C-alpha positions in Angstrom: 0.0 -0.1 0.0 2.8 2.4 0.9 4.5 1.8 -2.5 1.2 2.5 -4.2 0.8 5.8 -2.4 4.4 6.7 -3.2 3.8 5.9 -7.1 0.7 8.1 -7.1 2.7 11.3 -6.6 4.9 10.3 -9.6 2.0 10.5 -12.0 0.8 14.0 -12.5 -2.8 12.9 -13.3 -3.3 10.9 -10.2 -1.5 13.4 -8.1 -3.9 16.1 -9.2 -6.8 13.8 -8.4 -5.5 13.2 -4.9 -4.8 16.8 -4.2 -8.3 17.7 -5.5 -10.0 15.2 -3.2 -8.0 16.6 -0.2 -9.1 20.1 -1.2 -12.7 19.1 -1.2 -12.4 17.3 2.1 -10.8 20.5 3.7 -13.5 22.6 2.3 -16.1 20.3 3.8 -14.4 20.3 7.2 -14.5 24.2 7.2 -18.3 24.2 6.5 -18.8 21.6 9.2 -17.4 24.0 11.8 -19.4 27.2 10.7 -22.5 27.3 12.9 -25.8 28.4 11.4 -26.9 32.0 12.2 -29.0 32.6 15.1 -27.6 29.8 17.2 -26.5 30.2 20.7 -22.7 29.3 20.8 -22.7 28.7 24.6 -25.5 26.3 24.4 -23.8 24.4 21.6 -21.0 23.5 23.9 -23.4 22.0 26.4 -25.1 20.0 23.6 -21.9 18.6 22.5 -21.0 17.3 26.0 -24.5 15.8 26.5 -24.6 14.0 22.9 -21.7 11.6 23.9 -23.8 9.6 26.3 -26.8 9.3 23.9 -27.0 6.3 21.7 -29.2 7.9 18.9 -27.8 11.4 18.7 -24.2 10.0 19.2 -24.7 7.8 16.1 -26.2 10.6 14.0 -23.4 12.9 15.2 -20.8 10.3 14.1 -21.6 10.6 10.4 -21.6 14.4 10.5 -18.2 14.7 12.3 -19.8 16.6 15.2 -21.4 19.2 12.8 -24.8 18.0 13.9 -24.5 19.1 17.5 -22.9 22.3 16.4 -25.9 23.0 14.3 -23.4 23.9 11.4 -24.2 24.8 7.9 -23.1 21.2 6.9 -24.8 19.8 10.1 -26.9 17.2 8.3 -23.8 16.1 6.4 -24.1 13.5 3.7 -26.7 11.5 5.5 -29.8 12.7 3.5 -28.1 12.0 0.3 -27.2 8.5 1.5 -30.7 7.9 2.8 -32.3 9.1 -0.6 -30.0 6.9 -2.5 -30.9 3.9 -0.4 -34.6 4.6 -0.8 -34.4 5.0 -4.5 -32.4 1.8 -4.7 -35.0 -0.2 -2.7 -37.9 1.4 -4.5 -36.3 0.0 -7.7 -37.7 -3.3 -6.7 -41.3 -2.3 -6.1 -41.9 0.6 -8.6 -41.8 -0.5 -12.2 -40.7 2.8 -13.5 -37.6 2.8 -11.4 -37.0 -0.8 -12.4 -37.2 0.2 -16.0 -34.8 3.0 -15.5 -32.4 0.7 -13.7 -32.3 -1.6 -16.8 -31.7 1.3 -19.3 -28.1 1.5 -18.4 -26.3 5.1 -18.2 -29.4 6.9 -19.3 -31.7 5.3 -16.7 -29.0 5.7 -14.0 -28.9 9.5 -14.8 -32.6 9.7 -14.1 -32.3 7.7 -10.8 -29.5 10.0 -9.7 -31.6 13.0 -10.5 -34.4 11.6 -8.5 -32.1 10.9 -5.5 -31.0 14.6 -5.7 -34.6 15.8 -5.5 -35.4 13.5 -2.7 -32.2 14.6 -0.9 -33.5 18.2 -0.8 -37.0 17.1 0.5 -35.3 15.0 3.3 -33.0 17.8 4.2 -36.0 20.3 4.6 -37.7 17.8 6.7 -34.8 16.9 9.0 -33.6 20.5 9.5 -37.0 21.7 10.4 -37.4 18.7 12.8 -34.0 19.5 14.3 -34.8 23.1 14.8 -38.0 22.3 16.8 -36.3 19.4 18.7 -33.3 21.4 19.9 -35.5 24.3 20.7 -37.6 22.0 22.9 -34.7 20.8 25.0 -33.5 18.1 22.7 -36.7 16.4 22.0 -35.6 13.1 23.6 -32.4 12.9 21.7 -30.4 13.8 24.7 -30.1 12.3 28.2 -33.1 12.7 30.3 -31.0 13.4 33.3 -30.4 16.9 32.1 -32.1 19.2 34.4 -32.1 22.3 32.2 -33.5 21.9 28.7 -31.3 23.1 26.0 -32.4 25.9 23.7 -30.0 26.6 20.7 -32.3 29.2 19.1 -33.0 32.2 21.2 -35.9 34.3 20.1 -37.4 31.2 18.4 -40.0 32.4 15.6 -41.0 31.5 12.1 -38.5 33.8 10.2 -35.6 32.4 12.1 -36.6 28.8 11.7 -37.2 29.3 8.0 -33.7 30.9 7.6 -32.0 28.1 9.6 -33.9 25.5 7.5 -32.7 27.2 4.3 -29.1 27.4 5.4 -28.9 23.7 6.6 -30.8 22.6 3.3 -28.5 24.7 1.0 -25.5 23.1 3.0 -26.7 19.7 2.3 -27.1 20.5 -1.4 -23.6 21.8 -1.5 -22.3 18.7 0.3 -24.1 16.5 -2.2 -22.4 18.5 -5.0 -19.0 18.1 -3.4 -19.5 14.4 -3.0 -20.3 14.1 -6.8 -17.2 16.2 -7.6 -15.0 13.8 -5.7 -16.5 10.8 -7.5 -16.2 12.5 -11.0 -12.8 14.2 -10.6 -11.1 12.9 -7.5 -10.1 9.6 -6.0 -12.7 7.2 -4.5 -16.4 7.3 -3.9 -17.4 10.9 -2.8 -20.0 9.9 -0.1 -17.7 7.4 1.4 -14.7 9.8 1.4 -16.7 12.5 3.1 -18.0 10.0 5.8 -14.6 8.6 6.2 -13.2 12.2 6.9 -15.9 12.8 9.5 -15.3 9.6 11.5 -11.6 9.9 11.5 -11.7 13.6 12.4 -13.4 12.6 15.7 -11.0 10.1 16.8 -8.3 12.3 18.5 -10.7 14.3 20.4 -12.6 11.2 21.4 -9.4 9.6 22.7 -8.6 12.7 24.7 -12.1 12.6 26.3 -11.8 9.0 27.3 -8.4 9.8 28.9 -9.7 12.8 30.8 -13.1 11.6 31.9 -13.1 7.7 32.1 -10.3 6.8 34.4 -6.9 7.2 32.8 -4.4 5.4 30.7 -5.3 1.7 31.5 -8.8 1.8 30.0 -7.7 3.8 27.0 -5.0 1.3 26.4 -7.3 -1.7 26.6 -9.7 0.1 24.2 -6.9 0.7 21.7 -6.0 -3.0 22.0 -9.6 -4.1 21.4 -9.7 -1.6 18.5 -6.6 -3.2 16.9 -8.1 -6.6 17.3 -11.3 -5.5 15.6 -9.3 -3.7 12.9 -7.6 -7.0 12.1 -10.9 -8.9 12.1 -12.6 -6.2 9.8 -9.8 -6.2 7.4 -9.9 -10.0 7.1 -13.6 -10.0 6.7 -13.6 -7.3 4.1 -11.2 -9.1 1.9 -13.1 -12.5 2.2 -15.2 -13.5 -0.7 -16.7 -16.5 -2.4 -15.8 -16.9 -6.1 -18.4 -18.7 -8.1 -16.7 -20.0 -11.3 -18.6 -19.3 -14.6 -17.5 -20.8 -18.0 -18.7 -19.3 -21.3 -19.3 -21.5 -24.3 -17.5 -20.8 -27.5 -19.4 -19.2 -30.3 -18.5 -18.2 -33.9 -19.2 -14.7 -35.3 -18.2 -14.3 -38.8 -14.7 -15.6 -39.1 -13.8 -15.2 -35.4 -14.4 -17.4 -32.6 -15.5 -16.0 -29.2 -16.0 -17.3 -25.7 -14.5 -20.3 -24.2 -12.9 -18.4 -21.3 -13.7 -19.0 -17.6 -14.2 -16.3 -15.0 -16.0 -16.0 -11.6 -18.6 -14.1 -9.7 -17.1 -12.5 -6.5 -19.6 -12.6 -3.6 -18.1 -10.7 -0.5 -18.8 -12.1 2.9 -19.7 -8.6 4.0 -21.8 -7.8 1.0 -23.9 -5.1 2.7 -21.1 -3.1 4.2 -22.1 -0.6 6.9 -25.8 -0.1 5.4 -27.5 -2.5 7.9 -26.0 -0.6 10.9 -27.4 2.7 9.4 -30.8 1.0 8.9 -30.9 -0.6 12.4 -30.1 2.9 14.1 -32.8 4.5 12.0 -35.3 2.0 13.2 -34.3 2.5 16.8 -34.8 6.3 16.2 -38.5 5.8 15.4 -39.7 5.2 18.9 -37.7 8.1 20.2 -39.8 10.4 17.8 -43.0 8.6 18.8 -42.3 9.1 22.5 -42.3 12.9 21.8 -45.7 12.8 20.4 -47.6 10.2 22.5 -48.5 11.6 25.9 -47.7 8.4 27.8 -45.2 8.8 30.6 -44.6 5.2 31.0 -43.6 4.8 27.3 -41.4 7.8 27.4 -39.6 6.5 30.5 -39.0 3.0 29.0 -37.6 4.7 25.7 -35.4 7.0 27.7 -34.0 4.3 29.9 -33.5 1.6 27.2 -33.2 3.2 23.7 -31.1 6.3 24.4 -28.2 4.5 26.0 -25.8 2.2 23.9 -25.0 0.3 27.1 -28.6 -0.8 27.7 -29.1 -4.6 27.4 -32.5 -4.0 25.5 -30.8 -1.4 23.2 -28.0 -4.0 22.4 -30.5 -6.9 21.8 -32.7 -4.9 19.4 -29.6 -3.4 17.7 -28.0 -6.8 17.0 -31.3 -8.3 15.8 -32.1 -5.5 13.4 -28.5 -5.5 12.0 -28.8 -9.2 11.2 -32.3 -8.9 9.7 -31.3 -5.9 7.6 -28.2 -7.5 6.3 -30.2 -10.3 4.8 -32.8 -7.9 3.5 -30.3 -5.5 1.8 -28.3 -8.3 0.2 -31.5 -9.9 -1.1 -32.3 -6.4 -2.7 -28.9 -5.6 -4.1 -28.0 -9.1 -5.5 -30.8 -10.8 -7.3 -30.1 -14.5 -8.0 -32.9 -14.7 -10.7 -31.5 -11.7 -12.5 -27.9 -12.9 -12.3 -28.8 -16.4 -13.6 -30.6 -14.9 -16.5 -27.6 -12.7 -17.4 -25.3 -15.7 -17.3 -27.8 -17.7 -19.5 -28.1 -14.9 -22.1 -24.4 -14.4 -22.4 -23.9 -18.2 -23.0 -22.3 -19.0 -19.7 -23.0 -21.6 -17.1 -21.7 -22.7 -13.7 -19.7 -25.9 -13.9 -21.8 -28.8 -12.8 -25.1 -26.6 -12.6 -27.7 -26.4 -15.4 -28.6 -22.9 -16.6 -31.9 -21.4 -15.6 -33.7 -22.3 -12.3 -30.9 -24.7 -11.1 -28.4 -21.8 -11.4 -30.8 -19.4 -9.7 -31.2 -21.8 -6.7 -27.5 -22.5 -6.5 -26.8 -18.8 -6.3 -29.5 -18.2 -3.6 -28.1 -21.0 -1.5 -24.5 -19.6 -1.6 -25.7 -16.2 -1.0 -27.6 -17.3 2.2 -24.7 -19.3 3.4 -22.2 -16.4 3.3 -24.7 -13.8 4.3 -25.2 -15.4 7.8 -21.7 -15.1 9.0 -21.5 -11.7 7.4 -24.5 -10.5 9.4 -23.2 -12.0 12.7 -19.9 -10.4 12.1 -21.5 -6.9 11.6 -23.5 -7.4 14.8 -20.5 -8.5 16.7 -18.4 -5.6 15.5 -21.2 -3.1 16.4 -21.9 -4.5 19.9 -18.5 -5.3 21.2 -17.6 -1.7 22.0 -21.2 -1.3 23.7 -20.4 -4.2 26.0 -17.0 -2.7 26.9 -18.8 0.6 27.6 -21.3 -1.0 29.7 -18.7 -2.8 32.0 -16.7 0.4 32.6 -19.5 2.9 32.4 -17.6 4.9 29.7 -19.7 7.4 27.8 -17.3 8.2 25.0 -15.6 5.7 22.8 -13.8 7.0 19.7 -12.8 3.5 18.2 -16.4 2.0 18.0 -16.8 -0.9 15.5 -19.0 1.2 13.1 -16.0 3.8 13.0 -13.5 1.2 12.3 -15.8 -0.6 9.7 -16.2 2.6 7.8 -12.6 3.5 7.9 -11.4 0.1 6.8 -14.0 -0.2 4.1 -13.5 3.3 2.5 -9.5 2.8 2.7 -9.5 -0.6 1.0 -11.9 0.5 -1.7 -9.9 3.7 -2.4 -6.7 1.8 -2.6 -8.2 -0.7 -5.1 -9.2 2.2 -7.3 -5.7 3.7 -6.9 -4.1 0.3 -7.8 -6.4 0.0 -10.9 -5.4 3.5 -12.1 -1.7 2.6 -11.6 -2.2 -0.6 -13.6 -3.8 1.4 -16.4 -0.8 3.8 -16.6 2.2 1.6 -16.1 2.7 -2.0 -17.3 6.4 -2.1 -17.0 6.3 -3.8 -13.5 4.0 -6.4 -14.7 6.1 -7.5 -17.8 9.4 -8.1 -16.0 
């Protein structure tokens, strides 16, 4: 990897792409630290200190790099864009028009991307409006119920100020969406992943300092770092793991030339879903928190506050783990369709050795997919819950090296390095011919 990074700066084109990506990341971090107008700066500091012990707000704050609790212009981060992309992708299974666009190639993909952009703006308006009212009302259940004084980030709360704040945060989200697409088009790596990576990595040093200052010294921090290193090794191993399904294409004659006859394989990753099931599971756990703010039932509010707002709660960990496993199977089933894949293989004149084309191939692919998805889902749940168990034992409220953070960092790093290696292979063949 180090040699690849060294070779990047020897090629002007790649060097410019890397520098452009770093420039965009730096611009994004500046916007993530500029608070929205009409925000009380002193209250923002109190909000940041309380967010560390909240499971829901802490998770949402992770993907914005702390910009959410600062009510920054880029406070919503890239999450509305990710959510809209996932929604459009899932709707492609149930809406015939979206499925038709998906099968049209580049033209259809352009239409789906445009739909995702419009949906991103709608989600940004809804989320920024909700955040303005939630934070004005003392956190709206997102924070610890132990707080005696409700927080009000917006002094002089009225309609014009709320509209202006919503406009600023929505415009910031649209700008972040544009930055992510710029990275994808002109930089290195996938834009959304790079911005999330910069957010989660940027919070690690401050999180480590907070653990050292508030949780009991160097021993606990040292144990956490050791656990993080073990998780890092496990994540790298699992991210590289894949099941290769061999596919052979029959020979065919077109004109005077013979095509086909070669063998290839379909790579199925063990962790096919990535970090998406964790995002889904956290979103589902967020719904009871919203409902508790609307339902005038003190018993339900107390139960939600005691069990779903704390990552160290047993009920929180059980629901979290079960939802991760279920959403892993759901997302993998949506993104990899054995019927469609078997049909593509058949149309291209290919077959899996020992398996007949058509329904037998579909059944074979579905069986393999289920077998490798089960350990992948259990691994995701394990990575997400191990830090929570450690937090519960030591009563630690801040943990900068959580499994989700490491999973995002490793996944984005490996994918970016694969793209860099492919770019180097396209530009330099000398090392492969020796």
